[in-house]
C-alpha positions as a printed NumPy array, in Angstrom:
array([[ 48.953,  -9.452,  59.071],
       [ 51.847,  -9.461,  61.317],
       [ 55.051,  -6.862,  62.043],
       [ 57.982,  -7.535,  63.814],
       [ 60.427,  -4.502,  64.758],
       [ 63.405,  -4.132,  66.68 ],
       [ 63.213,  -1.466,  69.736],
       [ 66.845,   0.123,  70.814],
       [ 66.281,   0.428,  74.541],
       [ 68.837,   0.889,  77.497],
       [ 71.681,   0.267,  75.056],
       [ 69.763,  -3.416,  73.894],
       [ 67.126,  -4.653,  71.601],
       [ 63.33 ,  -5.655,  72.669],
       [ 61.342,  -7.136,  70.055],
       [ 57.972,  -5.303,  68.994],
       [ 55.22 ,  -7.012,  67.917],
       [ 51.986,  -6.151,  65.813],
       [ 49.06 ,  -8.523,  64.79 ],
       [ 46.287,  -6.891,  62.804],
       [ 43.421,  -8.748,  63.498],
       [ 39.697,  -8.068,  62.347],
       [ 38.407,  -4.723,  64.251],
       [ 41.767,  -4.972,  66.485],
       [ 45.527,  -4.777,  66.677],
       [ 47.512,  -6.716,  69.607],
       [ 50.664,  -5.048,  70.523],
       [ 53.658,  -6.677,  72.805],
       [ 57.061,  -5.451,  73.202],
       [ 59.505,  -8.146,  74.445],
       [ 62.544,  -9.1  ,  75.765],
       [ 64.124, -12.738,  77.237],
       [ 62.976, -12.343,  80.455],
       [ 59.557, -10.52 ,  79.365],
       [ 56.688,  -8.544,  77.751],
       [ 54.562,  -5.569,  78.013],
       [ 51.354,  -6.061,  75.794],
       [ 48.033,  -3.994,  75.299],
       [ 44.503,  -4.513,  77.181],
       [ 44.322,  -8.036,  75.576],
       [ 46.616,  -9.355,  77.973],
       [ 44.891, -10.778,  81.043],
       [ 47.219,  -9.887,  84.206],
       [ 44.959, -11.614,  86.636],
       [ 44.904, -15.052,  84.538],
       [ 48.701, -14.669,  84.784],
       [ 49.191, -13.833,  88.357],
       [ 46.514, -16.763,  89.728],
       [ 46.214, -19.78 ,  87.611],
       [ 49.811, -19.338,  85.904],
       [ 51.699, -17.777,  88.842],
       [ 53.771, -21.051,  89.195],
       [ 55.244, -19.458,  85.349],
       [ 57.274, -16.96 ,  87.13 ],
       [ 56.067, -14.62 ,  83.869],
       [ 57.382, -11.281,  83.861],
       [ 54.765,  -8.738,  82.134],
       [ 53.125,  -5.323,  82.05 ],
       [ 49.68 ,  -4.198,  80.23 ],
       [ 48.628,  -1.049,  79.024],
       [ 45.617,   0.122,  77.932],
       [ 44.331,   2.554,  75.363],
       [ 47.413,   2.151,  72.767],
       [ 46.808,   1.706,  69.193],
       [ 50.892,   1.205,  67.896],
       [ 53.901,  -0.208,  69.731],
       [ 55.003,   3.833,  70.699],
       [ 52.069,   4.035,  72.233],
       [ 52.32 ,   1.138,  74.374],
       [ 56.005,   2.533,  75.187],
       [ 55.033,   5.696,  76.118],
       [ 51.595,   4.693,  77.716],
       [ 51.936,   3.864,  81.907],
       [ 51.024,   0.227,  83.059],
       [ 47.918,  -0.341,  84.095],
       [ 48.729,  -3.853,  86.158],
       [ 51.974,  -5.871,  85.964],
       [ 52.389,  -9.706,  87.105],
       [ 53.55 , -10.424,  90.601],
       [ 56.709, -11.484,  88.891],
       [ 57.384,  -7.909,  87.106],
       [ 56.985,  -6.449,  90.782],
       [ 59.86 ,  -8.739,  92.425],
       [ 61.613,  -6.969,  89.035],
       [ 60.962,  -3.484,  90.308],
       [ 58.079,  -3.046,  87.414],
       [ 54.817,  -1.062,  88.865],
       [ 51.365,   0.082,  87.976],
       [ 52.22 ,   3.186,  86.941],
       [ 55.551,   3.107,  85.28 ],
       [ 56.417,   3.771,  81.5  ],
       [ 56.083,   1.005,  79.262],
       [ 59.746,   1.804,  77.894],
       [ 61.01 ,   1.976,  81.618],
       [ 59.374,  -1.542,  82.267],
       [ 60.781,  -3.108,  79.253],
       [ 64.367,  -1.939,  80.054],
       [ 63.701,  -3.659,  83.334],
       [ 63.173,  -6.751,  81.72 ],
       [ 66.569,  -7.54 ,  80.267],
       [ 68.791,  -9.749,  80.995]])
């Protein structure tokens, strides 16, 4: 099952995405610039093999809901996210606020 939820942040709307899979749930909050995601996100892959794409993304671990994803500190971020001022340890909602055009 998949659920899409509008999330209001910084006067803008992001898209919350929840995908229920056997024994796990994938979580992401996306804007037109980038996204944050649960522990399934492979930031090393984005930074190494897909660096030329300039993907703006951050990863939070140990989250089970979209609300927790927004409240959790980011465990890792891409190089492109760092260029936008997004940092490890930043709260997910603060990072998403920096991902609006």
